[in-house]
Structures are given as C-alpha cells and as structure tokens.
C-alpha positions in Angstrom: 4.6 -11.2 7.5 3.3 -8.3 5.3 1.2 -5.4 6.6 -1.9 -4.9 4.4 -4.1 -1.8 4.5 -7.9 -1.9 4.0 -10.6 0.8 3.5 -14.1 0.5 4.9 -16.5 2.4 2.7 -19.2 2.3 5.4 -17.4 4.3 8.1 -14.7 5.7 5.8 -11.9 4.4 8.0 -8.6 2.6 7.1 -7.2 -0.3 9.0 -3.9 -2.3 8.9 -3.5 -6.0 9.4 -0.5 -8.3 9.6 -1.4 -11.4 7.6 0.2 -13.9 5.3 0.1 -13.2 1.6 -2.3 -16.1 1.1 -4.8 -14.2 3.3 -4.4 -10.8 1.7 -7.8 -10.9 0.0 -9.6 -12.9 2.6 -12.7 -11.2 4.2 -12.0 -8.6 6.9 -14.3 -7.2 9.6 -14.0 -3.5 10.2 -13.1 -2.9 13.9 -15.0 0.4 13.9 -18.4 -0.5 12.5 -18.2 -4.4 12.1 -18.9 -4.1 8.4 -17.6 -7.1 6.4 -16.8 -5.3 3.1 -13.5 -3.4 3.7 -11.4 -3.5 0.5 -7.6 -3.9 0.3 -6.0 -0.7 -0.8 -2.5 0.1 -2.3 0.0 0.8 0.5 2.7 3.4 0.0 6.1 3.2 1.6 8.9 5.7 2.1 12.6 5.2 2.0 15.6 7.5 2.3 18.1 7.9 -0.5 21.6 9.2 0.2 22.6 11.8 -2.4 26.1 12.5 -3.6 26.2 15.5 -1.2 25.7 13.1 1.8 22.2 14.4 2.5 19.2 12.2 2.9 16.1 12.7 0.8 12.8 10.9 1.5 11.2 9.2 -1.4 7.6 7.9 -1.3 6.8 5.1 -3.6 4.0 2.7 -4.2 3.8 -0.9 -5.3 3.8 -1.7 -9.0 6.1 -3.0 -11.6 8.5 -1.4 -14.1 11.3 0.8 -13.4 9.4 4.0 -12.6 5.6 4.2 -12.3 4.1 0.8 -13.4 3.4 2.1 -16.9 1.2 5.1 -16.1 3.7 7.6 -17.6 3.7 5.9 -21.0 7.2 4.5 -20.7 5.9 1.0 -21.4 7.2 -0.5 -18.1 4.4 -2.9 -17.1 
C-alpha cells in the first residue's frame, strides 16, 4: 500500500498516510488541528546508486514522467 503525504494549510503541518491508490485524493482530517482540508503533496524519495568506483551516492528524486525531470528542463520528456 502506498504512503501518501498531505499538507495542512491551517496548522502548517505535514502528515503521512498509508492508503490504497483509490483513496489517495479522498478527504483527510488533520490529526493536529482536525481541519478537513489537507492537500496531497508530492513525495520525494531517495535511493543509492553504486558508481564504478564502488562508492554509494544518494540520489533524491520526485515523482513524474520522462527520463529526467518530467519536462521542466525543456527536454520534452512529458
């Protein structure tokens, strides 16, 4: 089950919820202030890449299509 992140604009907190993809955009109650308007935000993830010198390098990445940045760099990957 995916982990989704939400941001509450009222108390400026973030929360994480494990829920099925079909419930990703369903209403959420903020556990801090009980507001019912938290918005789903883009989650980032990190992974380690082994280089040719056998060292590990951490790489942070976000969701999105294309081969690089989802089209924001002008490379036309959408």
